[in-house]
C-alpha positions in Angstrom: 0.7 -15.8 -8.6 0.9 -12.2 -9.8 1.1 -8.8 -8.2 1.4 -6.7 -11.4 -1.2 -4.3 -12.9 -1.1 -2.9 -16.4 -0.3 0.7 -15.2 2.7 -0.4 -13.0 5.2 0.1 -15.8 5.3 1.3 -19.5 4.1 -1.7 -21.5 5.7 -2.7 -24.8 3.9 -4.8 -27.4 6.7 -7.3 -27.9 7.2 -7.9 -24.2 3.4 -8.3 -23.7 3.3 -10.8 -26.5 6.0 -12.9 -24.8 4.1 -12.8 -21.5 0.9 -14.0 -23.2 2.7 -17.0 -24.6 3.9 -17.9 -21.1 0.7 -17.1 -19.3 -1.1 -19.4 -21.7 0.7 -22.3 -20.0 -1.1 -21.7 -16.7 -4.5 -23.0 -15.6 -5.3 -20.5 -12.9 -4.0 -17.4 -11.1 -4.0 -15.8 -7.7 -3.6 -12.1 -7.8 -3.8 -9.0 -5.7 -7.0 -7.2 -6.5 -9.1 -5.9 -9.4 -6.3 -4.1 -11.4 -4.1 -7.2 -11.1 -7.1 -9.4 -12.1 -7.7 -7.3 -15.2 -4.1 -7.5 -16.3 -3.9 -11.2 -15.9 -7.2 -11.6 -17.8 -5.7 -9.4 -20.7 -2.7 -11.8 -20.7 -5.0 -14.7 -21.4 -6.4 -16.4 -18.3 -10.2 -16.6 -18.3 -12.0 -14.6 -15.5 -13.4 -17.8 -13.9 -9.8 -19.0 -13.2 -8.5 -15.8 -11.6 -8.8 -15.4 -7.8 -7.9 -12.4 -5.6 -6.4 -12.0 -2.2 -2.7 -12.6 -2.9 -1.7 -9.5 -0.8 -2.5 -10.1 2.9 -1.2 -9.5 6.4 -2.1 -10.9 9.8 -5.1 -8.6 10.4 -5.8 -9.9 13.9 -2.2 -9.3 15.0 -2.2 -5.7 14.0 -5.7 -5.0 15.2 -5.1 -6.4 18.7 -1.7 -4.8 19.1 -3.0 -1.4 18.0 -5.9 -1.6 20.5 -3.4 -2.5 23.3 -1.4 0.6 22.4 -4.5 2.8 22.5 -5.3 1.6 26.0 -2.0 3.0 27.3 -1.5 5.7 24.6 -0.3 8.5 27.0 2.5 6.3 28.3 3.5 5.1 24.8 3.4 8.7 23.5 5.9 9.7 26.2 8.1 6.7 25.4 8.3 7.5 21.7 8.4 11.3 22.2 5.2 11.8 20.1 3.0 14.0 22.1 1.2 15.8 19.2 -1.3 14.1 16.8 0.5 12.9 13.7 0.2 11.5 10.2 2.0 8.3 9.7 4.0 7.0 6.7 6.0 3.8 6.6 8.1 3.3 3.5 11.6 2.7 2.1 13.4 6.0 1.3 13.5 5.5 -2.4 12.2 7.5 -5.4 9.2 5.3 -6.0 7.7 6.2 -2.6 7.6 9.9 -3.5 8.5 11.2 -0.1 10.1 14.4 -1.5 7.0 15.3 -3.3 4.9 14.4 -0.2 7.1 16.7 1.9 6.4 19.6 -0.3 2.7 18.9 0.0 3.0 18.6 3.7 4.8 22.0 3.9 1.8 23.5 2.2 -0.5 21.9 4.7 1.6 23.2 7.6 1.6 26.7 6.1 -2.2 26.6 5.9 -2.9 24.9 9.3 -0.2 26.7 11.3 0.2 25.6 14.9 -2.8 23.2 14.7 -1.1 21.1 12.0 -0.6 17.5 12.8 3.0 16.3 12.8 4.3 13.8 10.2 6.1 10.6 11.3 8.0 8.8 8.5 9.2 5.3 9.6 11.8 3.7 7.4 15.3 4.1 5.9 17.0 4.0 2.6 19.3 5.7 0.1 17.4 9.0 0.1 17.5 9.6 3.8 20.1 12.4 3.7 18.2 14.1 0.9 14.9 14.0 2.9 16.7 15.3 6.0 18.1 18.2 4.0 14.6 18.9 2.5 13.1 19.0 5.9 15.6 21.6 6.9 15.1 23.6 3.7 11.3 23.7 4.2 11.6 24.6 7.9 9.9 21.4 9.0 12.3 20.2 11.6 9.8 20.6 14.4 7.0 18.9 12.4 8.6 15.9 10.7 10.0 13.0 12.7 12.3 10.2 11.3 12.3 7.3 13.9 14.3 5.2 11.5 13.6 1.6 10.5 11.0 0.1 12.8 10.9 -3.7 13.5 7.7 -5.6 12.8 6.8 -6.1 16.4 7.0 -2.3 17.1 5.0 -1.1 14.1 1.7 -1.3 16.0 3.1 1.3 18.4 3.0 3.9 15.6 -0.2 2.7 14.0 -1.9 2.7 17.3 -1.0 6.4 18.0 -1.5 7.9 14.5 -4.4 9.9 13.3 -4.2 8.7 9.7 -1.9 6.7 7.4 -0.5 8.3 4.2 1.1 6.4 1.3 2.2 8.8 -1.5 4.0 6.4 -3.8 4.3 7.1 -7.6 4.9 3.4 -8.1 3.8 0.6 -5.8 2.5 -2.8 -6.9 0.3 -3.1 -3.9 1.3 -1.5 -0.6 0.9 -3.9 2.3 1.4 -1.1 4.8 -2.0 0.0 3.8 -3.4 -3.4 4.9 -1.6 -3.1 8.2 -2.9 0.5 8.8 -6.4 -0.5 8.0 -6.3 -3.5 10.3 -5.1 -1.1 13.0 -8.3 0.9 12.4 -6.8 4.0 10.7 -8.3 6.2 7.9 -6.0 6.1 4.9 -4.7 8.5 2.3 -3.5 6.4 -0.6 -1.9 7.3 -4.0 -3.9 6.1 -7.0 -0.5 4.6 -8.3 -0.7 2.0 -5.5 -2.0 -1.3 -6.6 -4.2 -1.6 -3.5 -6.0 1.7 -4.0 -8.9 0.6 -6.1 -9.9 -2.2 -3.8 -9.1 -0.9 -0.4 -9.9 2.8 -0.5 -13.6 3.6 -0.4 -13.6 7.3 -1.2 -14.8 9.4 1.7 -15.8 6.3 3.7 -12.4 5.1 5.0 -10.1 7.7 3.4 -9.2 9.4 0.2 -7.2 8.7 -3.0 -5.1 11.2 -4.9 -2.7 11.8 -7.8 0.8 11.5 -6.2 2.2 14.0 -8.8 -0.3 16.7 -7.8 1.5 18.5 -4.9 -1.4 20.9 -4.3 -3.9 18.0 -4.4 -2.0 16.0 -1.8 -1.9 19.1 0.5 -5.6 19.6 0.0 -6.3 16.0 1.1 -4.2 16.5 4.2 -6.3 19.6 5.0 -9.6 17.8 4.3 -8.9 14.8 6.6 -7.6 17.0 9.4 -10.2 19.8 9.3 -12.4 18.3 12.0 -15.3 17.5 9.6 -14.2 13.9 9.0 -15.2 11.3 11.6 -11.9 9.6 12.0 -13.2 6.9 14.4 -15.9 5.9 12.0 -13.5 5.9 9.0 -11.1 3.7 11.0 -13.9 1.3 11.7 -14.8 1.2 8.0 -11.1 0.5 7.3 -11.2 -2.6 9.5 -14.4 -3.7 7.9 -13.0 -3.5 4.4 -9.7 -5.2 5.2 -11.4 -8.0 7.0 -12.1 -9.4 3.6 -8.4 -9.3 2.6 -6.7 -11.3 5.4 -4.7 -14.5 5.5 -7.9 -16.6 5.5 -8.9 -15.1 2.2 -5.5 -15.7 0.8 -5.6 -19.4 1.9 -9.1 -20.0 0.7 -8.5 -18.4 -2.7 -5.2 -20.1 -3.2 -7.0 -23.4 -2.5 -9.7 -22.5 -5.0 -7.0 -21.7 -7.7 -5.3 -25.0 -7.0 -8.6 -26.9 -7.3 -9.4 -25.2 -10.6 -5.9 -25.9 -11.9 -6.2 -29.6 -10.9 -9.6 -30.0 -12.5 -8.8 -28.3 -15.7 -5.1 -29.0 -16.2 -4.3 -29.8 -19.8 -0.9 -30.5 -21.1 -0.4 -27.7 -23.5 1.9 -28.3 -26.4 2.9 -24.7 -26.8 6.0 -24.8 -28.9 6.4 -21.0 -28.8 6.3 -20.9 -25.0 8.7 -23.8 -24.8 11.2 -22.0 -27.0 10.9 -18.8 -24.9 11.4 -20.7 -21.7 14.5 -22.5 -23.1 15.9 -19.1 -24.1 15.2 -17.6 -20.7 16.9 -20.4 -18.9 19.8 -20.9 -21.3 23.1 -21.1 -19.4 21.5 -21.5 -16.0 
């Protein structure tokens, strides 16, 4: 099983050569999506032995809970203190999630949209919390940006169910399961092209938009575009649910089974002395 794509990290020839020796020992693979499939293929597993669907969440749980929240949204908004429409981000407060860059883009959006700007709710916690709070103050966004803190699994649908759109601005993210969750909840999505899920889950202008996470102006423009009233958010949310229906736990189970069957049928004892030596070196002293 692999969640890596070629663009996730800088790749070095000697490390990739070692990986190829080890990957040659496997008969099949279960990976995230197309970028992960391409990478494993380059490492030496033939295309007919690679299956996707590794990254999945309980779509039915998130869909049903979000619909329940929407049926009583006024009460839930009062309970959470979220009366205005808002953009939702759920992430750890670490550099890879690019929340500082996103806040600068959001500040541009607020400056352009004024009093009609949607608020931004960022659920999570992490080592950059103080830095983000300071940046919110510096950019005069205290009344626009909300930090609810870390939200437990069972409470996530409360936020998904009330949000207008989900935004993940990561500069590095092997997949981004929160995008699966948001789409199952019926939300349009704004997803960084650095996220491993972007190629498979974001259908441009159908269920959302992709963007370069290092382009502050570009991110701000996408926020303006999806909130300008011309996008049919309900239709985009339905499209999200349709797309993610093919990436649920059933798909994971079915393709894991297929990978196991392929491995069972084609298993060959590989006398790869190079791989054996590498493995011995990696496990030496353990």
